N, C-alpha and C positions, 0 to 999 in steps of 0.2 A: 064741394068746396062752399057753397052758398050759404051753408051752416055757418062756417068758419067767417065768411066776410060779413054776414049778418050779426056775428056775435061780437067781431071787432068793431064794426060802426056804432051799435048800440052801447058798447062799452066805452068808446071813445067819447060819445055824444054824452055820457052820465060824467066822464071824466073833465071835459072843457065845455066851454060854452059856444059852440058852434052852431051855425045855421044849418037847416035842413039842405039847403042848397048847396052849402060848402061839402055836406057830406055826400052829397049825390055826386058832385064832380070828381071827389076822391075815390067813389065807387070803383070807378073805371080802372083808376091807376092801381087801387088795391088788388083788384081783381086780376090784373096782369102780373102783380108782383106774386100774389099767392101762387098763381097758375105757375109761374117760373119756379119757384120753389118746389111745388108739387112735381113738376117735370124733370127737377134735378134729384128727386127721390125722396124728398121730405113728405112724409103722408101722416104723420102725427097732429091731428088737429089741434092739442092744446099748444103744441110748438109752433104750429103755424100762427096761432090766434096771437101768441107773446110777439112773433116776428112781426104780424100785421100792426099790431100796435105800437111797436116799435116804429115802424115805418108810418104810420099815422102821425106820430108824434114828430117826426123828421118833416112831413109834408107840411104841417100845420105851423111848427116853429122854426123850422130850418135845421140844417145839421148842428149835431153837436159841436163843441169846440175840440178838436184834436182827433173828429172822425176821419177815418181814412176813405170812407165811401166804399168801401169793399162789403 
Protein backbone atom coordinates (compact mmCIF):
# COMPACT_ATOMS: atom_id res chain seq x y z
CA UNK A 1 0.00 0.00 0.00
CA UNK A 2 3.01 2.30 0.28
CA UNK A 3 2.96 2.70 -3.50
CA UNK A 4 -0.63 3.92 -3.42
CA UNK A 5 0.04 6.31 -0.54
CA UNK A 6 3.15 7.75 -2.22
CA UNK A 7 1.22 8.16 -5.48
CA UNK A 8 -1.64 9.96 -3.75
CA UNK A 9 0.66 12.30 -1.85
CA UNK A 10 2.79 13.18 -4.87
CA UNK A 11 -0.27 13.73 -7.08
CA UNK A 12 -1.96 15.87 -4.45
CA UNK A 13 1.20 17.93 -3.99
CA UNK A 14 1.26 18.62 -7.74
CA UNK A 15 -2.41 19.63 -7.72
CA UNK A 16 -2.30 21.86 -4.65
CA UNK A 17 0.11 24.25 -3.04
CA UNK A 18 0.78 22.39 0.21
CA UNK A 19 3.80 22.42 2.47
CA UNK A 20 5.86 19.30 2.99
CA UNK A 21 4.96 19.39 6.68
CA UNK A 22 1.26 19.29 5.84
CA UNK A 23 1.79 16.26 3.63
CA UNK A 24 3.68 14.44 6.36
CA UNK A 25 0.88 15.17 8.83
CA UNK A 26 -1.70 13.90 6.35
CA UNK A 27 0.32 10.75 5.57
CA UNK A 28 -0.65 9.06 8.83
CA UNK A 29 -4.35 9.78 8.31
CA UNK A 30 -4.13 8.64 4.69
CA UNK A 31 -2.39 5.41 5.71
CA UNK A 32 -5.19 4.62 8.16
CA UNK A 33 -7.83 5.44 5.54
CA UNK A 34 -6.24 3.27 2.83
CA UNK A 35 -5.66 0.42 5.30
CA UNK A 36 -9.33 0.58 6.29
CA UNK A 37 -10.43 0.37 2.66
CA UNK A 38 -8.06 -2.51 2.01
CA UNK A 39 -9.26 -4.41 5.08
CA UNK A 40 -12.82 -3.94 3.81
CA UNK A 41 -11.84 -5.73 0.60
CA UNK A 42 -10.77 -2.93 -1.75
CA UNK A 43 -7.47 -3.95 -3.31
CA UNK A 44 -7.53 -2.22 -6.70
CA UNK A 45 -4.64 0.25 -6.51
CA UNK A 46 -6.16 2.62 -9.09
CA UNK A 47 -9.41 2.82 -7.15
CA UNK A 48 -7.57 3.22 -3.83
CA UNK A 49 -5.60 6.11 -5.33
CA UNK A 50 -8.80 7.83 -6.48
CA UNK A 51 -10.38 7.38 -3.05
CA UNK A 52 -7.17 8.58 -1.43
CA UNK A 53 -7.11 11.75 -3.53
CA UNK A 54 -10.72 12.49 -2.62
CA UNK A 55 -9.84 11.95 1.05
CA UNK A 56 -6.86 14.30 0.79
CA UNK A 57 -9.03 16.95 -0.82
CA UNK A 58 -11.50 16.64 2.05
CA UNK A 59 -8.70 16.91 4.62
CA UNK A 60 -7.26 19.96 2.90
CA UNK A 61 -10.46 21.77 1.87
CA UNK A 62 -13.01 20.40 4.31
CA UNK A 63 -16.11 18.38 3.42
CA UNK A 64 -17.96 19.28 0.26
CA UNK A 65 -21.40 20.79 0.62
CA UNK A 66 -24.08 18.15 0.78
CA UNK A 67 -21.60 15.38 1.65
CA UNK A 68 -23.09 12.85 4.00
CA UNK A 69 -19.76 11.78 5.51
CA UNK A 70 -20.31 8.17 4.56
